[in-house]
Steps between C-alpha positions, in 0.01 A plus 500: 500500500810382684459183705586482868766238421669728245503786753653260756775418247573871451514554877737203540714630211511841669603335826772291333648798317488709816673225700751457218581870537573496871644146492757594234566864589829385650619381160548854377576702811654274767859560395437874455352532847762287675788692340318822595499631146136600554274527807239221511201726430662665197622163369151350525334794320755496217473122472120520478518754218749291302293185564203680348692612190655157450163326523365707210792436266428161340275193519721210382506338844124556539433318174717210616276464806178553299570268207825309554441275801158336477310370198144517627248772581487505878197556717505817707503297821825334385664837433384617842648186658833563325513857630407397855767227501766749394383757755515247784852390406618863471358589841647185656852572371467872580413415860808279523714775337591264214563681168309254282371558147153646447538414132552130558234499770241623249616270220520195726157570646352547151645168380379316811149645478479420127600137557222457755251669264588280201568184698864468400803661333383464141393865456820653636731634229806329644727635226398851601545421870846359429617778266344799674500392866725209595805587288492871597450388863853362493670712234394849614657467847818364339505796263451734796789336687732514196414863423550600864835321517630639167372855547657512846838408352457768231427758770811388694712562190347834407503647850819342634670838543210671672503559873239323706334833584465613138383157382232482769381853419474416129317171547260651754371715214535235229304255711194724492493461120562125515224447756251686281606283204440196719156628607407564136602147394307356797181670382570407139514129584309435823190712443431322173418167663176635645421671169514155340274346764238776462512457123430127545205591725362747244513232231341242731217744579451561124591866544795464262545277193761224532850611407439867587778729614504640852254794519644838599280528809641170628856631459417819689311306768792265564765772481316720751432209734861385507617856559255530791630177651854627459408814693411279797852360496657163566705547813499132601646376169725804472702393800578157351587632155672817616738369762452126529708377205813718506627823649367778280689810394390758240714340229349156569151648495565668165648185347227261614213732403646569157573131440151398612324758286695395189419132559130570566461727197658229284251242626208743461594551134476121460159491670634298795334568839803486730546566870652838578573367850712217365691715254579773751609255769738314269635832368584591860667161539699556181613847602592374848690203357709734283630653824579157639306178550487558876306823451182305420292356783437168330270373775251779431547451125424128538169567674401746227585249226291239682203739489546537124490126444203447731281786373384351169384159634366652824295757310372223270376318809337816640326574169391139454360480853296817466381398152387164637285676762372744237402212269293343777329831576430580135 
């Protein structure tokens, strides 16, 4: 029989994945909506479907979360604390319209809660945190920026002789494809974090043997939940991502979505849980910079970068604080 604490973990995991869906909806569709390639409702529905498909594709990132970050079997109350810490940080940044990383919120909260549970950092797999979290935290946005910058220059060369009208018409259509690719890659990376957390909970509750793969029902559960959250939409974040960093045109939308999706798929293949928000934002910066350094609103970009740096330690503090209370209650 399932314990009340395990059910609470599942509910919290459902809530986190749902919030992740509406918090990060803007990642895939903001540029498409703001360049008017698709109406908001159609963009959200298409994004939700691609999120769902992407979430079912692989489990490399999920296994990184489940087995690559902590070296101890956690109590269910610790897993619950980690989820609640991540949820609180996501809601806080969503309310402030800051496009922070749900991925790093969950990882930071998990690390913080584990350190409280074990009384120190000794059971954190710091090599895994460094290789799979910290290094990708800095390299994936740089890759997004470089790809956005280079791909924009390639597009300039290939379409130099096109009229503005014909180029806009072409990229309006091409951007629909690129946004769906972006939505797919978002589901393929982001949805897997919660799959990993639920797998940890199943092992902790002795419902799965240690080292097990992610069960199919967990994949479907997380994929459907993220898609549902995406259907709700992320209008508050969408405004910051869609028009806060640079002036968006269909060609810029196509370039930044394609660049982001390539970077995210690369990291997913390596099992690295990256932030789609970070990668997309820096891809927009890169594409804008290719048109001229003055085309990027660096003040907005600076505030976004600050949120990236703050998220991991802030989420660690949130997770640790909630785990401390949970330890006293348990």
